[in-house]
C-alpha positions in Angstrom: 14.3 49.5 -21.4 11.0 47.1 -20.1 8.1 47.3 -22.1 4.8 48.1 -19.8 1.8 45.6 -20.0 -1.6 47.8 -20.1 -4.4 45.6 -18.1 -7.8 46.3 -19.9 -10.9 45.2 -17.8 -11.7 42.2 -20.3 -9.0 40.9 -20.4 -8.4 41.1 -16.5 -12.0 39.1 -16.4 -10.6 36.6 -19.1 -7.4 36.0 -17.0 -9.9 35.6 -14.2 -11.5 32.7 -15.6 -8.1 31.4 -17.3 -6.8 31.3 -14.4 -9.9 29.6 -12.3 -9.9 27.0 -15.1 -6.8 26.1 -15.4 -5.0 26.9 -11.3 -2.0 24.5 -12.3 -1.0 27.2 -15.4 -0.9 30.2 -12.9 3.0 29.7 -12.5 3.8 29.1 -16.4 1.1 32.3 -17.0 2.8 34.7 -14.3 6.3 33.7 -15.7 5.2 34.4 -19.4 4.2 37.9 -18.3 7.4 39.0 -16.6 9.0 37.7 -19.7 6.9 39.7 -22.1 7.7 42.9 -20.2 11.1 42.4 -20.0 11.7 40.9 -23.8 8.4 40.3 -25.6 11.0 38.8 -28.5 12.9 36.5 -26.3 12.5 33.0 -28.2 10.5 30.7 -25.6 7.6 33.5 -25.7 7.2 32.3 -29.6 6.0 36.0 -30.6 4.5 36.1 -33.9 1.9 37.7 -36.1 -1.5 36.5 -36.6 -3.5 36.4 -40.1 -6.9 37.3 -41.4 -9.2 38.5 -38.6 -6.6 39.0 -36.4 -4.2 40.3 -38.6 -3.5 43.1 -36.3 -2.6 41.3 -33.0 0.4 39.3 -32.1 0.6 36.1 -29.7 3.0 34.6 -27.3 3.0 31.0 -25.8 2.9 29.8 -22.0 3.1 26.5 -23.1 2.5 23.9 -26.1 -1.3 24.2 -26.0 -2.0 27.8 -24.2 -1.3 31.5 -25.6 -2.0 35.1 -24.9 -3.1 37.2 -27.6 -2.2 41.0 -27.3 -1.2 44.3 -29.3 2.2 45.2 -29.4 2.7 49.0 -29.4 6.5 48.4 -29.8 7.2 52.3 -30.7 6.0 53.2 -27.3 7.0 49.9 -25.6 3.6 48.9 -24.6 1.9 45.7 -24.7 -1.8 45.3 -24.2 -3.2 41.9 -23.7 -6.3 40.7 -25.6 -7.2 36.9 -24.8 -5.5 34.0 -22.7 -7.0 30.8 -23.4 -6.2 27.1 -25.1 -4.9 27.5 -28.5 -7.8 26.9 -30.5 -10.1 28.8 -28.8 -8.5 32.2 -28.5 -8.5 32.1 -32.1 -12.0 32.3 -32.9 
């Protein structure tokens, strides 16, 4: 069964800024979102939980430098993206 990605208004705004700032990554970004819907546990996404103040969130890789933080509700098969951007920036 596929997972459902639920896009919030705040995430759509952040994603719009991300795409505008890094248009060369649109293809990789879209591919990451599609794979996330199909199988968030796919090894290429490198899904893992965060720690500290973000301990309730997970992250997946777009590539070596860029990440998407998200909430993963496994029992309901829902994924709620929180932020997208450069590795160090999204963890602040």
